[in-house]
N, C-alpha and C positions, 0 to 999 in steps of 0.2 A: 473436513469439509470438501476436500479433493483439490483438483487441481483447475487452473484457468489457463486456456491456451491463449496465445497472442491475439489469434485472429477473433476472439471474443471480445476484444477491446474496441473493435471497429476503427474508424478513422480518428486521427488526433485532432486536438483543438490547436490550432496554429497560432502561436503568438510572434512577436517582433523576433525573439532569440530562442524560442521554445516551442517544443510539441508537447502536449499533455494528453495522456490517455487514461480514461477513467473506466472503472467497473464498479458497479453497484450490486451489493448482495442484499437483496430484500428492498422493496420499494415502500414499505412502511412497517410499523410495529408488530403487525400480524405474520409477516412473513419474513422477519429479520432472523439473523442467526445469533442466538444469546450466548455469552459466555457467563457461565454460573460457577460458583464456588461456594463451599461451605463456610459458615462462619469460622473467623480465627485461622483462616489459611491466607497465605500470602498471595495477593492478586496479582501475580506476575504469569504471563502467557507468553509463549514464543511462537513466533510466525515466521515462516520459511519463505523468502523470496528468491526466486532464480532468474536471471536474465542471460539470454544468450544473444551476443552481441559482438559485431567486428569492430574495433577500434583501429584507427590509423595512427601512427605515432604523432603525439601531440594533442590527441584528442583528450577532452576531458568532458565528461557529462555528470550532471547532478541528478541523482534518483531519489524521489521524495515518496514516502507512503504516509498516508493520512488515515487515521480510523477514528470515526465519528460514533459516539456512544452516549449512553445516558446513565447517569449515577442513580443510586437507589431513591434518591429524593426527586428523581424526574429531571434534574438539571443535565444540560449538555456538557459532554466532555470530549476532548479532541487530543489524540496522541499522534505526534508527528515526528518522524526521523529522516534524516538525509544522509545520503551517501555519495561520496565523489568517486566516480569509474575513470580510471586512466588507462591508456595503452601500456601494455608490459614493456619494460626496457629490454632491448636486445642484448 
């Protein structure tokens, strides 16, 4: 699918203790990017995410990616994973 640069995310949504950036791939089912696989194949796909950030000592950030999709029967499915990012110890 290619790469998405940081400036493509625009301005973040500012919460009390959070900043949230979003990027939408396709605005409807006609221009969505589908992941398809043959019958009897494990439905496991790897997505690579890379962040380039500078953390100060003691900084801890929570990074969450959420993928919304449709099951074969048309029902909505949501996949979410969260990673904690901490500054490296010296």
